[in-house]
N, C-alpha and C positions, 0 to 999 in steps of 0.2 A: 673616461673611457673613450677611445678613439672610435670614430664612425666605422662600422663594419667589423669591429673587434669581436663583438658578441654575435654568434651565428644564429641565436634564437633556436627555432625548431629545425633549422637546416634549410639550405636553399633548394634541396631536392624534394621538399615537402610543401606543396602549394596549399594555401588556405582554401577552405570550402565555405560557400555561403550558407549560413543558417539564419533562422529567424527566432527571436524571442516573441512569444505569443501570450497575449493577455486579453480576456481572462482565461485561466488555464482550463476551465471547464469546457471551453469551446475549441480547444487546441487540437482535437482529434486524437486517435488512439496512441500513436507513438511506437517506440521500439519495445517489443515484448521482453527483451533481455533485461530491461530495467526492473522487471518483476522477477523473472526466472533466475537470472544470475545471482541475485541477492538471496533467494531461497536456497539455491544450490550451495552457495558459500556458507549458508547457515546450517548445512548438514542435511538438507532435503534431497530426495532422490528423483532424478529425471527419469520418468517412466514413459516418455514419449516414444512412439514408434516412428521410424524413418518415413518422412513425408506425411505424417499424420498430425493430429491436433497436439498441442502442448499439454503435457500432463506431468505434474510434479507432486510427490507424496511426502508427507511429514515423516520424520525419523521413526515415530511410533505408529505410523500407518493409519492414524485416525482422521487426518485431514488431507484432502486432495484439492489442488488448484489446477484448473484446466482452462484452456482457451481453444475454442473451436470456430474457425472462420468458414467451415465448409457446410454448415447447416444454417437454417433460418430459425430465429433471427441471428443466431450465432453470438459469440462473445465469451465472457468469463463466467465460470461456475466454480464457486468455492464451497466444498461440501465437508461437513464435519460429522463424524459418527457420534452416536450417543456414548457418553462416558459417565463417570461418577458425579460430575458437576452439571452437565448439560445433556438435554435430549438432542436428537439428531437435528441438524440445522443446515441451511444452505443460503448462499447469496448469489444472485444472478446480475451480471453487469453487462450492458450492451457493448458491442465491439468498438464503438467510438468513445468509450470511457477512457480518458487519458490515463496512461500507465502510471503517471505520478500519483493520481488519485487512487487507482487500484492498489498501488504499493502502500498507501496509507493503511489499508486493511491487511494486505498480505505480509507486510513487514511486522505488523503487530502480532501475527501468528508465531513469530520466532522469539518473542520476548515473554518473560514471566508476567502474568497478570498482576496489576496493581491491587493492593488491598483496599484502595479507596473506590468508592462508587463512581462510575463513569457518567459524565454529563455530555450527552450528544449535542445539546444546544449551545454550550458555552463557547466553543470555537466560532460558531456562527455569529453569536451575539458580539463577540470581540471584534468581528469584522463588519459590524453594523448591518447584519442581515435583518430584514423585517419579519418579525414573528407575530403570529396571530392565530386565532381559532377560525376554522371554516366549518361550521356545523359541529360535528363531533371530532373532526380532525384538527390537528395542530400542525401548522406549516410555517417554515421560514424561507424567505426568498432573498436572493442576493441583491445588493443595491442596484445592479444593472438589470435585474429582472430575468436574467438568463438561466439561473440555476435555482433549484429548490430542494428542500428536505421536508418530508411529510411523515407524520406519525398517525396511523390509523389503528383504532381498536376494534377488533372483531366482535361479533355478537357473543362469542364464547369468552370474551375478555382477553384474548390473545393480541399481542402487539405486532403490527406490520409496519415496517419502514419502507418508504418509497421515495426515490430521489432521482435527480437527473438534471439535464441542461438542454436547452433548445434555443436556436436563434430565430430571427424573424422569417427566415426562409424555410424553417421546419427541420433543419439539420440538428442532430444532437444524439442523445442517448438517455436511457433510463436504467435504473438499478433497483433491485428489491431485496429485502432480507426477510427470511422466514421468521416466525415468532420466537423461536428458540435461539436465534443468533446471539452469541455472547455480547453483552452490551458494550464491553470495552472495544470490540472490533468495530461496531457501528460508530462509536465515538472517534476511533482512530480514522475511520473513513471520512467522517464529517470534518475533522481537523484538516485533512488533506484537501477536501473539497473547498474549504473556506480559505486556504492559504492564498494570500494575494500575489505572491511572487509569480512572474511569468515562467513559462516552460519553453524549452528550445525544440525546434523542429527543423529538419533539413529542407533545403529548397525543393519544392515540388510536393511537400507533405503538409503544407499549411492549408487548412480548410478555406474555401471561398465563402466568407461570411462578412457582412457589413458590420457585425458587432464585435469583431476582434481588432486589437491593435497590435501592430508588429514593428519590430526594430531589427534591421539587418545587422548581422555580426559575422565576422570572418573567423573561422575556427579551423585549426589544423587537425588531422587525424590523431596526432600524438596528444593534443589537448583533450579531445574526446575520450581517447583511451585512458588517459590519466584520471579524468573525472569518473569514468565508469569503474576503474580499478580502485579508486578511493572508496567508493560505495561497497565494493566487494570486500576490500580489506577491513572496513568497519564491521561488516557482517561476520567475517571470520574471527575478528578480535572479540566481538560480543559473544559469539558461540563458544570460543575457547574459555573465556572468563566464566560463562555460565556453567560449562561442563566441569571446569576446575573447582568451582565452588560446590558443585553437586558431589564431586568425587571426595572432596575434603570435608563434607558434612559429617558430623559425628554419627556413628551407627546407633540405630535405635536399640539394638541388643548388644551393648558394649561388653567386651570381655573385662574380667576383673582387673583392676589396676591398683598400683600403690600410690596413695596420695602423697603429696609433698610433705616430708617430715613424719609420715606415718608408716605403718607396717601392715603387710597383708596378713589377714587372719586365715589360718588353715583349719578346716573342719575335719 
């Protein structure tokens, strides 16, 4: 190929400076659309009011995902109504919780629950987090000491999960899950928390912390758009496949039919 033959993303599209940030737990909040666009592509309804907090509702109206930066302490609230399987539950995540970690939980809201029991600690152990008892509580801490996941049992036997990340300057976030939060959602969150890959932030959106490592990368708007669209496309495909399987599921009250090689009996 001759030099200059391939135009790449086009000469009229200058690259923008971004940074890969590690560990992801200290990367700052990020773009809310990473969470909201995926949910909307999965059939959720955007109920946000113009100029107001973000509010997205599940198709069956039983779960709401909200982000409100206008109140203190602000941040994410995921609320589930009581249904046949779970009592009412909620999760509260601070405003600096990276959207990639929030999405670990919210993405899991769009997929069918696995029949296997969820193990919250397994993803952390796989990434060499240090797990231990602290009194009656069980805690796992990331290798760099910046992030943690803690299980507390109340006097009534209820389970409370508390997690977060903080650097040496005191910057960070915390999150908590009420006792009835479905365990597969807590496990999905812990998997995203433990993920070692860095996340990307634009210039000017990288936290000032001595505990993060950054790598400068040049990214075009078209590349960013393509990556975002790939995530949306995956959500739409998964939703279509799930809905198709649901529509094609045999009816529980099937009409009479003629078996192969048999004959229908008339009464």
